DRENGU-987820 format. One line per 10 residues: their letters; for each residue x negated, y, z of N, C-alpha, C, O. Coordinates in steps of 0.2 Angstrom, whole numbers. Atoms other than C-alpha are relative to their C-alpha. Example, Ala and Ser with C-alpha at 12.3 -4.5 7.8 and 13.67 -1.06 7.14 Angstrom:
BEGIN
AS) -4,-6,0,-62,-22,39,-4,6,0,-9,5,3 ~ 4,-6,-1,-68,-5,36,4,5,3,1,11,4 $
END
This chain:
BEGIN
MGIQERVMTT) 0,-5,4,-801,93,582,8,2,-1,12,-2,-2 ~ -9,-3,-1,-783,105,583,0,2,-9,-5,2,-13 ~ -2,-2,6,-774,111,567,-4,6,-3,-5,7,-9 ~ 3,-7,3,-782,127,566,-7,-1,-3,-10,3,-6 ~ 8,1,2,-799,118,564,0,-2,-8,3,-7,-10 ~ 2,3,7,-805,115,547,-6,-2,-2,-11,1,0 ~ 8,3,1,-818,104,540,0,1,-7,5,1,-10 ~ 1,1,7,-825,105,523,-5,-5,-2,-10,-5,0 ~ 4,7,2,-832,89,513,1,2,-6,6,5,-7 ~ -1,0,9,-835,88,494,0,-8,-3,-4,-13,-2 $
MSSKGQVILP) 2,4,4,-831,76,483,-6,-2,-4,-8,3,-8 ~ 5,2,3,-845,65,474,3,-2,-7,9,-2,-8 ~ -1,1,6,-845,61,456,3,-6,0,5,-8,-6 ~ -5,7,0,-837,44,460,6,2,2,10,-2,0 ~ -7,0,-2,-822,51,469,-1,-1,8,4,-1,12 ~ 1,0,-7,-830,48,486,0,6,4,-1,12,2 ~ -3,-6,-4,-825,59,501,-3,-3,7,-2,-9,10 ~ 3,4,-8,-836,58,518,4,3,5,4,9,5 ~ -5,-4,-6,-823,61,533,-5,3,5,-11,1,5 ~ 6,0,-6,-832,68,548,0,-3,5,5,-6,7 $
KAIRDKRHWP) 1,8,-6,-838,57,561,4,4,5,4,0,10 ~ -5,-2,-5,-826,68,573,7,-4,0,9,-7,5 ~ -8,2,4,-810,62,564,-1,-8,0,2,-12,3 ~ 2,9,-1,-819,44,563,2,-2,6,6,-7,8 ~ -2,4,-6,-821,43,579,7,-1,5,9,-6,8 ~ -7,-3,-1,-804,52,584,3,-8,-1,5,-11,4 ~ -4,4,4,-796,38,573,-1,-6,2,3,-11,1 ~ 3,5,0,-807,25,578,-1,-5,-7,0,-11,-8 ~ 0,2,7,-810,22,560,-9,-2,0,-14,2,-1 ~ 8,2,2,-827,12,559,-2,-1,-8,2,0,-13 $
AGTKLIVEET) 2,2,9,-836,8,541,4,-5,-2,6,-9,3 ~ -4,5,4,-826,-3,532,8,1,0,11,-1,-4 ~ -7,1,-1,-810,1,538,4,2,-6,1,6,-10 ~ -3,0,7,-796,1,524,5,5,1,9,5,5 ~ -4,-4,0,-786,15,521,7,2,-4,6,1,-10 ~ -5,-1,4,-770,20,514,0,6,-2,-2,10,3 ~ 2,-5,2,-770,35,502,8,1,-3,11,-3,-6 ~ -10,0,3,-750,43,499,-2,9,-1,-5,13,3 ~ 1,-7,4,-750,59,489,7,3,3,11,-1,2 ~ -3,-3,-3,-738,70,498,0,8,-2,-5,11,-3 $
PEGVLLKSMP) 0,-5,3,-731,87,493,-6,5,2,-9,9,-2 ~ 4,-4,-3,-743,96,505,-6,-2,-2,-10,2,-1 ~ 6,0,1,-758,87,499,-2,-8,0,3,-12,-1 ~ 0,9,0,-765,68,502,-3,-1,9,-7,1,12 ~ 0,4,-7,-762,58,518,-4,-6,0,-3,-11,-4 ~ 2,8,-2,-774,44,525,3,-1,6,4,2,11 ~ -1,3,-7,-769,32,537,-3,-6,-3,-5,-9,-8 ~ 6,7,0,-778,17,542,7,-7,-1,13,-7,0 ~ -4,8,3,-770,-1,534,1,-4,7,-4,-4,12 ~ -1,3,-5,-761,-11,546,-3,-7,0,-2,-11,-5 $
VFPCTDMTAV) 4,6,-1,-772,-26,552,5,-6,-5,3,-9,-10 ~ -2,5,5,-758,-37,547,7,2,-4,11,7,-1 ~ -6,-4,5,-744,-33,532,7,0,4,7,-3,10 ~ -9,1,-3,-726,-31,538,3,-7,-4,2,-10,-9 ~ -3,7,3,-716,-46,536,6,0,2,7,5,6 ~ -6,2,-3,-698,-53,541,-1,-7,1,-5,-10,-1 ~ 0,7,-1,-692,-68,546,2,-6,-4,2,-12,-3 ~ -2,5,4,-687,-75,532,-7,-1,-6,-6,-4,-11 ~ 6,0,2,-705,-74,525,-5,-5,5,-11,-6,2 ~ 5,1,-4,-713,-83,539,5,-7,2,2,-11,6 $
FGMLRPTVPA) -6,6,-2,-697,-96,542,-2,-4,-2,-3,-4,-8 ~ 2,8,3,-702,-114,541,-8,-1,0,-11,-6,-3 ~ 6,2,0,-721,-111,543,-2,-3,4,-6,-8,3 ~ 4,5,-5,-725,-119,560,4,-5,0,10,-4,0 ~ -2,6,0,-721,-137,561,2,-1,6,-2,0,10 ~ -3,1,-6,-710,-142,575,-5,-6,6,-6,-12,3 ~ 4,6,-4,-721,-153,591,4,-6,2,2,-12,3 ~ -4,7,-2,-706,-163,595,7,-1,-3,9,4,-6 ~ -5,2,5,-691,-171,586,7,5,0,8,7,6 ~ -4,-5,1,-677,-160,581,7,-4,4,8,-10,3 $
LSIDDMNTVI) -3,2,-3,-662,-162,592,6,-3,-4,6,0,-9 ~ -7,0,3,-645,-169,586,6,5,2,6,8,8 ~ -6,-5,-4,-629,-158,585,3,-2,6,3,3,10 ~ -2,1,-5,-622,-167,598,-5,1,6,-2,4,11 ~ 6,-2,-5,-638,-165,610,-1,8,0,-1,11,6 ~ -1,-8,-2,-638,-147,606,5,3,2,4,9,5 ~ -6,-2,-3,-621,-145,610,1,-1,8,5,3,11 ~ 1,3,-6,-625,-155,626,-4,6,4,-1,10,8 ~ 6,-5,-3,-639,-142,632,3,7,-1,0,12,2 ~ -2,-6,0,-629,-127,626,7,-1,7,8,2,12 $
AEEAKRRARD) -6,1,-7,-614,-132,638,-4,2,7,-3,7,10 ~ 4,0,-5,-627,-135,651,-1,7,2,1,9,8 ~ 4,-7,-3,-634,-117,650,6,2,1,6,6,6 ~ -7,-6,0,-616,-108,648,1,-2,8,2,3,12 ~ -3,0,-5,-612,-118,664,-5,3,6,-3,6,11 ~ 5,-4,-4,-627,-112,673,-1,8,0,-2,12,5 ~ -1,-8,0,-625,-95,668,6,4,4,6,9,7 ~ -6,-1,-3,-608,-94,673,0,-2,8,5,-1,12 ~ 1,-1,-7,-614,-98,691,-3,7,3,-2,10,8 ~ 3,-5,-2,-625,-85,691,2,7,0,-2,11,3 $
END
């Protein structure tokens, strides 16, 4: 469906609008798809809601339990020094 093509739909008394099948198929929006409704100066914009909400590291930091015991500072320094030597050779 191009920009020039216009499709008309009608709003129900409950405020429901049916999106044409061609648009739903093109966007891969099956029944039950959650949409974000955004008001813009040009009209209303519909976007599919992301499957996972946007997060940052501070929101998830510490959620996973370690599977091995933590290294001591001395052990970490040893590993860092060994890796630095390895990289210097490469």
